[in-house]
Jmol script that loads the backbone (N, CA, C; Angstrom):
load data "model"
ATOM      1  N   UNK A   1      -6.126  -1.185   0.316  1.00  0.00           N
ATOM      2  CA  UNK A   1      -6.020  -2.506  -0.529  1.00  0.00           C
ATOM      3  C   UNK A   1      -7.336  -2.859  -1.399  1.00  0.00           C
ATOM      4  N   UNK A   2      -8.167  -3.002  -0.977  1.00  0.00           N
ATOM      5  CA  UNK A   2      -9.307  -3.726  -1.716  1.00  0.00           C
ATOM      6  C   UNK A   2      -9.553  -2.625  -2.518  1.00  0.00           C
ATOM      7  N   UNK A   3      -9.552  -1.702  -2.609  1.00  0.00           N
ATOM      8  CA  UNK A   3      -9.698  -0.336  -3.524  1.00  0.00           C
ATOM      9  C   UNK A   3      -9.194  -0.590  -4.447  1.00  0.00           C
ATOM     10  N   UNK A   4      -7.878  -0.671  -4.316  1.00  0.00           N
ATOM     11  CA  UNK A   4      -6.573  -0.889  -5.448  1.00  0.00           C
ATOM     12  C   UNK A   4      -6.921  -2.358  -5.957  1.00  0.00           C
ATOM     13  N   UNK A   5      -7.534  -3.232  -5.539  1.00  0.00           N
ATOM     14  CA  UNK A   5      -7.574  -4.609  -6.096  1.00  0.00           C
ATOM     15  C   UNK A   5      -8.479  -4.197  -7.141  1.00  0.00           C
ATOM     16  N   UNK A   6      -9.682  -3.775  -6.703  1.00  0.00           N
ATOM     17  CA  UNK A   6     -11.029  -3.299  -7.554  1.00  0.00           C
ATOM     18  C   UNK A   6     -10.740  -2.491  -8.723  1.00  0.00           C
ATOM     19  N   UNK A   7      -9.943  -1.794  -8.268  1.00  0.00           N
ATOM     20  CA  UNK A   7      -9.231  -0.861  -9.901  1.00  0.00           C
ATOM     21  C   UNK A   7      -8.879  -1.500 -10.744  1.00  0.00           C
ATOM     22  N   UNK A   8      -7.666  -2.531 -10.174  1.00  0.00           N
ATOM     23  CA  UNK A   8      -6.972  -3.308 -10.952  1.00  0.00           C
ATOM     24  C   UNK A   8      -8.486  -4.039 -11.834  1.00  0.00           C
ATOM     25  N   UNK A   9      -8.747  -4.729 -11.048  1.00  0.00           N
ATOM     26  CA  UNK A   9      -9.654  -5.517 -11.698  1.00  0.00           C
ATOM     27  C   UNK A   9     -10.780  -4.775 -12.749  1.00  0.00           C
ATOM     28  N   UNK A  10     -11.239  -3.903 -12.610  1.00  0.00           N
ATOM     29  CA  UNK A  10     -11.797  -3.057 -13.396  1.00  0.00           C
ATOM     30  C   UNK A  10     -11.024  -2.761 -14.879  1.00  0.00           C
ATOM     31  N   UNK A  11      -9.669  -2.116 -14.602  1.00  0.00           N
ATOM     32  CA  UNK A  11      -9.092  -1.787 -15.504  1.00  0.00           C
ATOM     33  C   UNK A  11      -8.943  -3.300 -16.412  1.00  0.00           C
ATOM     34  N   UNK A  12      -8.853  -4.170 -15.798  1.00  0.00           N
ATOM     35  CA  UNK A  12      -8.421  -5.556 -16.834  1.00  0.00           C
ATOM     36  C   UNK A  12      -9.816  -5.664 -17.479  1.00  0.00           C
ATOM     37  N   UNK A  13     -11.012  -5.690 -16.958  1.00  0.00           N
ATOM     38  CA  UNK A  13     -12.456  -6.253 -17.260  1.00  0.00           C
ATOM     39  C   UNK A  13     -12.620  -4.988 -18.444  1.00  0.00           C
ATOM     40  N   UNK A  14     -12.708  -4.063 -18.167  1.00  0.00           N
ATOM     41  CA  UNK A  14     -13.583  -2.778 -18.987  1.00  0.00           C
ATOM     42  C   UNK A  14     -12.380  -1.997 -19.721  1.00  0.00           C
ATOM     43  N   UNK A  15     -11.305  -1.921 -19.666  1.00  0.00           N
ATOM     44  CA  UNK A  15     -10.053  -1.535 -20.400  1.00  0.00           C
ATOM     45  C   UNK A  15      -9.121  -2.316 -21.172  1.00  0.00           C
ATOM     46  N   UNK A  16      -9.125  -3.425 -20.620  1.00  0.00           N
ATOM     47  CA  UNK A  16      -8.292  -4.357 -21.322  1.00  0.00           C
ATOM     48  C   UNK A  16      -6.763  -3.945 -21.015  1.00  0.00           C
ATOM     49  N   UNK A  17      -6.826  -3.294 -19.622  1.00  0.00           N
ATOM     50  CA  UNK A  17      -5.142  -2.745 -19.472  1.00  0.00           C
ATOM     51  C   UNK A  17      -4.707  -3.480 -18.216  1.00  0.00           C
ATOM     52  N   UNK A  18      -3.667  -4.279 -18.527  1.00  0.00           N
ATOM     53  CA  UNK A  18      -3.164  -5.253 -17.248  1.00  0.00           C
ATOM     54  C   UNK A  18      -1.732  -4.734 -16.838  1.00  0.00           C
ATOM     55  N   UNK A  19      -1.816  -4.315 -15.542  1.00  0.00           N
ATOM     56  CA  UNK A  19      -0.726  -3.704 -14.609  1.00  0.00           C
ATOM     57  C   UNK A  19       0.297  -5.264 -14.204  1.00  0.00           C
ATOM     58  N   UNK A  20       1.399  -4.995 -14.263  1.00  0.00           N
ATOM     59  CA  UNK A  20       2.405  -5.886 -13.768  1.00  0.00           C
ATOM     60  C   UNK A  20       1.859  -6.457 -12.282  1.00  0.00           C
ATOM     61  N   UNK A  21       1.777  -7.549 -11.804  1.00  0.00           N
ATOM     62  CA  UNK A  21       2.016  -7.776 -10.244  1.00  0.00           C
ATOM     63  C   UNK A  21       2.533  -6.898  -9.410  1.00  0.00           C
ATOM     64  N   UNK A  22       3.850  -6.798  -9.844  1.00  0.00           N
ATOM     65  CA  UNK A  22       4.673  -6.174  -8.734  1.00  0.00           C
ATOM     66  C   UNK A  22       4.426  -4.960  -8.824  1.00  0.00           C
ATOM     67  N   UNK A  23       3.948  -4.170  -9.773  1.00  0.00           N
ATOM     68  CA  UNK A  23       3.435  -2.788  -9.855  1.00  0.00           C
ATOM     69  C   UNK A  23       2.276  -2.669  -9.016  1.00  0.00           C
ATOM     70  N   UNK A  24       1.050  -3.523  -8.867  1.00  0.00           N
ATOM     71  CA  UNK A  24       0.239  -3.665  -8.531  1.00  0.00           C
ATOM     72  C   UNK A  24       0.540  -3.820  -6.627  1.00  0.00           C
ATOM     73  N   UNK A  25       1.376  -4.609  -6.384  1.00  0.00           N
ATOM     74  CA  UNK A  25       1.641  -5.071  -5.193  1.00  0.00           C
ATOM     75  C   UNK A  25       2.606  -3.545  -4.359  1.00  0.00           C
ATOM     76  N   UNK A  26       3.374  -2.679  -5.554  1.00  0.00           N
ATOM     77  CA  UNK A  26       4.058  -1.771  -4.752  1.00  0.00           C
ATOM     78  C   UNK A  26       3.049  -0.527  -4.615  1.00  0.00           C
ATOM     79  N   UNK A  27       1.856  -0.187  -5.557  1.00  0.00           N
ATOM     80  CA  UNK A  27       1.080   0.400  -5.307  1.00  0.00           C
ATOM     81  C   UNK A  27       0.588   0.533  -3.817  1.00  0.00           C
ATOM     82  N   UNK A  28       0.059  -0.903  -3.705  1.00  0.00           N
ATOM     83  CA  UNK A  28      -0.736  -1.211  -2.207  1.00  0.00           C
ATOM     84  C   UNK A  28       0.123  -0.974  -1.052  1.00  0.00           C
ATOM     85  N   UNK A  29       1.479  -1.493  -1.193  1.00  0.00           N
ATOM     86  CA  UNK A  29       2.304  -1.408   0.018  1.00  0.00           C
ATOM     87  C   UNK A  29       2.749   0.326   0.019  1.00  0.00           C
ATOM     88  N   UNK A  30       2.748   1.187  -0.905  1.00  0.00           N
ATOM     89  CA  UNK A  30       2.823   2.393  -0.754  1.00  0.00           C
ATOM     90  C   UNK A  30       1.555   3.044   0.112  1.00  0.00           C
ATOM     91  N   UNK A  31       0.319   2.475  -0.170  1.00  0.00           N
ATOM     92  CA  UNK A  31      -0.823   2.878   0.492  1.00  0.00           C
ATOM     93  C   UNK A  31      -0.796   2.710   1.753  1.00  0.00           C
ATOM     94  N   UNK A  32      -0.461   1.954   1.937  1.00  0.00           N
ATOM     95  CA  UNK A  32      -0.457   1.121   3.628  1.00  0.00           C
ATOM     96  C   UNK A  32       0.892   1.980   4.287  1.00  0.00           C
ATOM     97  N   UNK A  33       1.782   1.933   3.914  1.00  0.00           N
ATOM     98  CA  UNK A  33       2.912   2.809   4.362  1.00  0.00           C
ATOM     99  C   UNK A  33       2.748   4.325   4.686  1.00  0.00           C
ATOM    100  N   UNK A  34       1.718   4.914   3.742  1.00  0.00           N
ATOM    101  CA  UNK A  34       1.376   6.300   3.784  1.00  0.00           C
ATOM    102  C   UNK A  34       0.393   6.371   4.856  1.00  0.00           C
ATOM    103  N   UNK A  35      -0.577   5.457   4.882  1.00  0.00           N
ATOM    104  CA  UNK A  35      -1.419   5.634   5.971  1.00  0.00           C
ATOM    105  C   UNK A  35      -0.790   5.061   7.373  1.00  0.00           C
ATOM    106  N   UNK A  36      -0.024   4.210   7.889  1.00  0.00           N
ATOM    107  CA  UNK A  36       0.726   4.042   8.781  1.00  0.00           C
ATOM    108  C   UNK A  36       1.414   5.600   8.972  1.00  0.00           C
ATOM    109  N   UNK A  37       2.237   6.133   8.399  1.00  0.00           N
ATOM    110  CA  UNK A  37       3.096   7.446   8.586  1.00  0.00           C
ATOM    111  C   UNK A  37       2.183   8.602   8.725  1.00  0.00           C
ATOM    112  N   UNK A  38       1.009   8.515   8.550  1.00  0.00           N
ATOM    113  CA  UNK A  38      -0.300   9.410   8.781  1.00  0.00           C
ATOM    114  C   UNK A  38      -1.224   9.181   9.914  1.00  0.00           C
ATOM    115  N   UNK A  39      -0.909   8.102  10.761  1.00  0.00           N
ATOM    116  CA  UNK A  39      -1.731   7.786  11.783  1.00  0.00           C
ATOM    117  C   UNK A  39      -1.743   8.878  12.929  1.00  0.00           C
ATOM    118  N   UNK A  40      -2.742   9.052  13.411  1.00  0.00           N
ATOM    119  CA  UNK A  40      -2.442  10.119  14.585  1.00  0.00           C
ATOM    120  C   UNK A  40      -1.624   9.636  15.648  1.00  0.00           C
ATOM    121  N   UNK A  41      -1.607   8.523  16.245  1.00  0.00           N
ATOM    122  CA  UNK A  41      -0.787   7.884  17.337  1.00  0.00           C
ATOM    123  C   UNK A  41       0.353   7.108  16.570  1.00  0.00           C
ATOM    124  N   UNK A  42       1.127   7.763  15.491  1.00  0.00           N
ATOM    125  CA  UNK A  42       2.417   6.800  15.261  1.00  0.00           C
ATOM    126  C   UNK A  42       3.316   6.572  16.137  1.00  0.00           C
ATOM    127  N   UNK A  43       3.105   7.384  17.556  1.00  0.00           N
ATOM    128  CA  UNK A  43       4.615   7.283  18.056  1.00  0.00           C
ATOM    129  C   UNK A  43       4.156   5.864  19.013  1.00  0.00           C
ATOM    130  N   UNK A  44       3.309   5.194  18.931  1.00  0.00           N
ATOM    131  CA  UNK A  44       3.039   4.017  19.366  1.00  0.00           C
ATOM    132  C   UNK A  44       3.134   2.947  18.676  1.00  0.00           C
ATOM    133  N   UNK A  45       3.565   3.038  17.700  1.00  0.00           N
ATOM    134  CA  UNK A  45       3.833   1.963  16.154  1.00  0.00           C
ATOM    135  C   UNK A  45       4.856   1.008  16.915  1.00  0.00           C
ATOM    136  N   UNK A  46       5.116   0.189  16.977  1.00  0.00           N
ATOM    137  CA  UNK A  46       6.296  -0.947  17.650  1.00  0.00           C
ATOM    138  C   UNK A  46       7.361  -0.991  16.366  1.00  0.00           C
ATOM    139  N   UNK A  47       8.375  -1.181  17.021  1.00  0.00           N
ATOM    140  CA  UNK A  47       9.730  -1.037  16.255  1.00  0.00           C
ATOM    141  C   UNK A  47       9.629  -1.656  15.205  1.00  0.00           C
ATOM    142  N   UNK A  48       9.049  -3.312  15.432  1.00  0.00           N
ATOM    143  CA  UNK A  48       9.211  -4.347  14.459  1.00  0.00           C
ATOM    144  C   UNK A  48       8.314  -3.860  13.435  1.00  0.00           C
ATOM    145  N   UNK A  49       7.221  -3.257  13.594  1.00  0.00           N
ATOM    146  CA  UNK A  49       6.244  -2.755  12.244  1.00  0.00           C
ATOM    147  C   UNK A  49       7.242  -1.843  11.647  1.00  0.00           C
ATOM    148  N   UNK A  50       7.516  -0.799  12.145  1.00  0.00           N
ATOM    149  CA  UNK A  50       8.408   0.788  11.686  1.00  0.00           C
ATOM    150  C   UNK A  50       9.115  -0.193  10.898  1.00  0.00           C
ATOM    151  N   UNK A  51      10.136  -1.322  11.102  1.00  0.00           N
ATOM    152  CA  UNK A  51      11.142  -2.129  10.608  1.00  0.00           C
ATOM    153  C   UNK A  51      10.663  -2.739   9.271  1.00  0.00           C
ATOM    154  N   UNK A  52       9.800  -3.317   9.374  1.00  0.00           N
ATOM    155  CA  UNK A  52       9.060  -3.842   8.312  1.00  0.00           C
ATOM    156  C   UNK A  52       8.576  -3.223   7.415  1.00  0.00           C
ATOM    157  N   UNK A  53       7.832  -2.056   7.733  1.00  0.00           N
ATOM    158  CA  UNK A  53       7.593  -1.289   6.333  1.00  0.00           C
ATOM    159  C   UNK A  53       8.524   0.068   6.299  1.00  0.00           C
ATOM    160  N   UNK A  54       9.554  -0.117   6.725  1.00  0.00           N
ATOM    161  CA  UNK A  54      10.554   0.959   6.450  1.00  0.00           C
ATOM    162  C   UNK A  54      10.376   2.245   7.161  1.00  0.00           C
ATOM    163  N   UNK A  55       9.780   2.315   7.900  1.00  0.00           N
ATOM    164  CA  UNK A  55       9.605   3.741   8.366  1.00  0.00           C
ATOM    165  C   UNK A  55      10.120   4.178   9.808  1.00  0.00           C
ATOM    166  N   UNK A  56      11.483   3.892   9.364  1.00  0.00           N
ATOM    167  CA  UNK A  56      12.799   4.463  10.232  1.00  0.00           C
ATOM    168  C   UNK A  56      12.486   6.233  10.912  1.00  0.00           C
ATOM    169  N   UNK A  57      12.346   6.911   9.994  1.00  0.00           N
ATOM    170  CA  UNK A  57      11.801   8.168  10.153  1.00  0.00           C
ATOM    171  C   UNK A  57      10.864   8.427  11.334  1.00  0.00           C
ATOM    172  N   UNK A  58      10.067   7.903  11.622  1.00  0.00           N
ATOM    173  CA  UNK A  58       8.348   7.768  12.100  1.00  0.00           C
ATOM    174  C   UNK A  58       8.700   7.799  13.225  1.00  0.00           C
TER     175      UNK A  58
END
end "model"
wireframe off; spacefill off
backbone 0.3
color backbone group
C-alpha cells in the first residue's frame, strides 16, 4: 500500500500525471486482495475477512 501511494506521489510530482483517487484506491484494494489470496495459510482467514475482501472462493 505504501509503495502504491509513493508511486502516485512521484507521478504527481515528477510526471504531472494525476490518477483519480478511485483508481488509486482500487489499485491498493486489488494488491491487498491478491496478497491475502496468495497467503500460505489462507485456510485460517476468518470468514468475516473473506467476506469484506470478496474472497468467497478461497
